[in-house]
N, C-alpha and C positions, 0 to 999 in steps of 0.2 A: 282259183286265177286260172286263167284259160291259157290252153298251151299255146304256144310258139306255131307259126309255119314250119313244115319240115325242111323245107326249100330253105328258108332262113335259116336255121340252125345250123345246116351244111355249109351254107355259105354258096349254093349254087344257084344255076337258074333252072327254072321248071323244064327249061328244052336239055338238061344236062344229061349226056350219056352214062352209062352203066360205070364206063372206066373214071368218068369226072366224079362221080359218086363216091367210087371205091378211094379215090386220091385223096377228095375232101374229107371223107371219114377216116383216113389213115391219120392225117395230120391232126386233125382234132382231137382223136382219140390218143394219141402220144400225148399232147400238150395237157389234157384234162385227167390222163389216166392215174387212180389212186395211189400207184406205187410212187409215182413222181410226185404227186401231193399230199403226204401224209397229214392227216388229220384235217385238210382242208375240205370242209363240208360243202362249200361252193363250186370246188372243182368235181366233188364227187356227184354233185346235182347236173351238174352239165356233162359230165360224161355220160350217165344215163340217158339224158336226152339227146346227147349225139347218137347213142346205140340205138335209142327207139326211132329218132328220124331215119338212119340207114335202113334199119331191119324193115321199115315198112317200105321204103323209096328204092331199095334193092331189089324187091321181090316182084314181078311184075303184075301180078293180080292185085296185091295191095296198094301199088302206085295207080293202076289204073282207077281203083275205089277211091283212093285219098284226093285223086285229082278231080274227080266227079263229085264226092260229097263232105271233101275236107275230114275231119276228125270225127265227124258224126258218122263217119261210116265205119268205125269201129267201137262203136257205143253199144251197151244193149246185146251183148253176145259176140261182139267183136273182137278188137284186139285189145280193147280196153274193158271189156265185159267182166263180170264175176268170174273168179274162178281162173283168171288168167295170169294174176301177179306172178307167181313164184317161176311159171314155165316162160314167162314173157323175160324175165330177169335172166334165167338160163340160157333161154334161146339167144339174146344179145350177147352172152358172157361166152358162147360157142361161137359167136360172128367172129369176135375179138382173137379168141384162141385162134380159129382158121388164119387171120392175119399174123398174127404176133408169137404165136408157140403157144405155151401152156397157159399164157395168161399170168405169170408170175415173173415175169423176165427172162424166161429162157427160151430164146426163139430155136425152133425145130424141137425143143424137148417135148411136146404135147403131142395131140394125136389129129388128124384130119379127119373131117366126116367119113365115117364108113371103114376108119383105122381100127387098129388094137387100141385099148384103152391104155392111159399114159401113166406112169407111176408120178405121184405128188412130188414136186419138187421141193429140197432143202430151203431154209430162208438164208437169205445172205446176212454176213455178220459185218460190224463195224468195229474197230480198235482205234484209238488215238494213240499215237505215238510222238510224243514230244523230244527233240534232238537240239543239240546245241549248233551255233553258227558254224564253229570250225568242222563239227560232222556231217554239216550241208555242205561246207567247202570240200572236204576229203570224200565224203561216202564212207558207209560203214555197212557191216552185216549186224543185224539185231535180231536177238533171239526173245521172241514173246511168247507169252503161255497165255491159252484162251479157252474160257468154259464153253464148250459145245456139246453136239448130238454127234455120234458115230456109229455106223452100221453094228447091230448087236452081233457080237461073234457067237454066241450060241446057236442062232438061228441064221445066221450069215445074211441078216435082214429081211429074212421072208416074214417073220413076225408069229411063223407057227411052231410050234413046239417039237423038240427033234422027235423023228419018227414019222412026222405027219408034216402036211404039206397044205398051202391054201387050196382051197376049190372053187371052181368057176362059179361066178354069181348066177342062181337059178332064176332071178328077176328079170336081169338084162341079159343073160346069157353069155356074160362075158365081155359084153360091148362098154358098159360103163354108163350107158344113156338108156333111156326108155322114150318110147312116143306116147303121145296122149293126143285124142283129138279133142279141137276146140273150134266147134261149128264145123266151117269148110277148110279150117288149117290143120294140119298136122305138125302140133308142137313136140320136141325133142328135149328133155331134160335129163340132169345129172340124176343117174339112178340111186334110190333113196335108202336102198338095202346096201350097198356097196360103195357108197359117194363116190363113184366116177372110178373106183379102181378096178372093178371086172372081177374081184376075186374076194372071196370071204374067209376069214380064219376060223373055224370052229374050236380048235385048240391050241390058244396062243402060248406063245414062249414065255415061260415064268422069269427069265432075265429082263424083258423089255415090256411085259405086258401084251404083247401082240403089236407094238408099234414097227418094230424092226430096228429100233435104235435104241442107245442108251446114252447118259450124260456123263462126258468125261471131260477132262481139263488135256488141252493139246499143246505140245512145244512146237513152236513152229520158227525156221530161220527165214528172215525179211532181207532182202538187197537194195539197201538205199543208196541210189546213184548220187555220184558227185553234180551239184549243181541245183539240186533241189528245193524248191521255195516254199513257203509257208502256205499250208492250205492244200498243196498236192495229194491227191488219192492215187493210193497202188492198189491195183486189184488183182488178187491171187484167187484163179479161177479154179472152181472145185473144193477150195479150201474153208468153206462155209459150212452149214449145217447139214448132217446126212437126211435125204428124204425119208419120208415113209415108205416102211416095206420095200425097200429096193428102190426107192426114188433117187434120181440124181441129185448130188449134193447142189448148194448155192456155192456162192462166191465171199471172200472174204475182202474187203475194203481197208486197207489202212489209211488213215488220215494223217497227214504229218502237220506238226506246228513247231516252229522254232524259236526257241529261249531267247529273250532280248541277251543282247551283247555288252557288256560294259563300254565298251570303246566304239565299235562300230554299229552304223546304222545302214541297212541295205534299201537300194533301190534297183531291182532286176539284180543284173549283173554287178553292179557298180556298190561299191562301198564309201561311206563316208566316216572321217574322224575330227571330230572337234578337239585342237591341240593347244592348249594355252602357251603364249610364250611372253618373256618379259619385255619391257619396253625398252630396256637398253638394246636386246637382241633386234626388236623391230623397228629402233632406230638407227643402228650402227650395223648392221646385218651381223648372219652369224650362222650355224648350223643347228639343228635339232635331229634326235632320233626318236622316231616313231615306229610302231609297231604294225605287222603284216599279219594277215588271218591265217598264215600258213605256219605261224610261230617264230619267223624271222623278224629283223629288224631293218631299215633301211633309214639313210640319212636325206634330209631335205634342207638345201639352201635357202636361208631368210634374206632376201636383199633390203639392202638399207631401205627405210622409210616404208615397210610393210603396214598396212593398216588391218584392222580387225574384219574378220570375214573374207579376208583373201584366200583363194583357192589355189592348192597347187595339186596337181596330176601326177601320178604315179602309174604309168600306163602297164596293164596286164598284172596288177596286182589286186584284181578284184576277186570275183566268184566266176566261178566256171560256169559256160552256159551248159544248161541239159543236153546230154545227147549230142554235144558237139566239140569243136576244139577250141571253139573261142573264149575268150577270158576277159572279164570285165576289168575296169579300173578303179584305184584307189583313190579317193580325193582327201587332201589334208586341208581342212579349212582353221586358220589360225585366228586367234582371239587374244588380241595385247590386253595383260592385265595390268592393271592400275597399282603400285605399290601401296603396302598399307604398314602401319606400325613403323612410322618413318621415324630416325633418330633426329638429334638437333642438328648434328652437321648434313644429314639427308637433306632436312628442309631447307638448309640454307644453299645448299647445291642448286637445289630445284628453283628457288627462288630468284638465286643469281641468272640462271639459265633464262627463265619467264623474263628478266628486266632486259636481258640482251636479244631476246628472240624478236622474231619481224613476221613479218606475214609471209615471207618465203619458207620460214619454217613449218606453219601451218597455214598452207595454202587453201584446204578445204573449209576450215572454219573462216578463215578471213575471206574469203567468196562468198561463204553464206551470209553473213553477218553485212558485208556489203551489200549486197542484194536486198537484205531486210531494210537496210537504212533508205536504199534508192525507191523502197516500197511506199514507207511513211512520206518519204519528201515528195512523191507523186502523187499519194495520196491528199497530204495538204495544199497542193499547189492545185489540184482539182477542185478543193473545196473552196 
């Protein structure tokens, strides 16, 4: 399959300046980065394509050659020639690191070109926490236990056995990168001996086998603020997995889910509660007692003639708005219940009422059937 035009890949004109190229690359790289699209092969392919296009166009000599000869400028010993594959991928990775940090979601945690080698950042962790609607209303402090990796206490995270220490890598001189000539290009890639760390452990720590970290279960306290909603993510910086050999730790992300409630349904800061009422209460009026999310109760006045689905608003009895003094409302939706299992006398009373009832007692049904009659009458007239 033929390669797409590099300018088309980045979405820029052929006259684009270096700053325009950089902005386009940064935007696309962030969208298609593998960390943002785990398991998405198409995103991974697009990410590599964007990197390849920028690596070429950001270099003045390469861009001049590409503008003149296209992709053919880098075949047969050029950028796409034999032996270039790994160096090309590493070079693109290094470009991305210069933009966004160490390439693993830790801006500023890596190293720039010519700087000291960076420590490998620990992985981010995820914890799923389910809470009740009442806990989301009031907020809470939750204690959780998570399996993770922490810095080895025996070697203080260095990975070296007690009495020894890591030595500077002789292959890269502690830089973490090595250069290789590829045609008229000088390609820089990760050092194969120290894997970019700049140091080598000859006598590894027996407790962590030279990794500088060990697996442990940690206990953490999480503050869940009042007003949280389903799907909210809480980030605990530095509470993730420890990095290799003294590298910075990752972050812990706590994803909240809220259990279904037996009475209330939530819509943002507002709560809805369906309350069945008797036919007599709906017809003659009355008061009902309804629950409130804070554990209290309140009275709602039902006016005479109330119909099913009528809503009553109770201001300020909903959910708090996160990090705000605002509070939502509680909406009571009534449902008129039809009596069941009637006695003989109850049936007689209802029949007496039905015989004496008029259209004024049932204006909605009377109006509906009147319209139905008018519809069929007008239809027969047209026929």
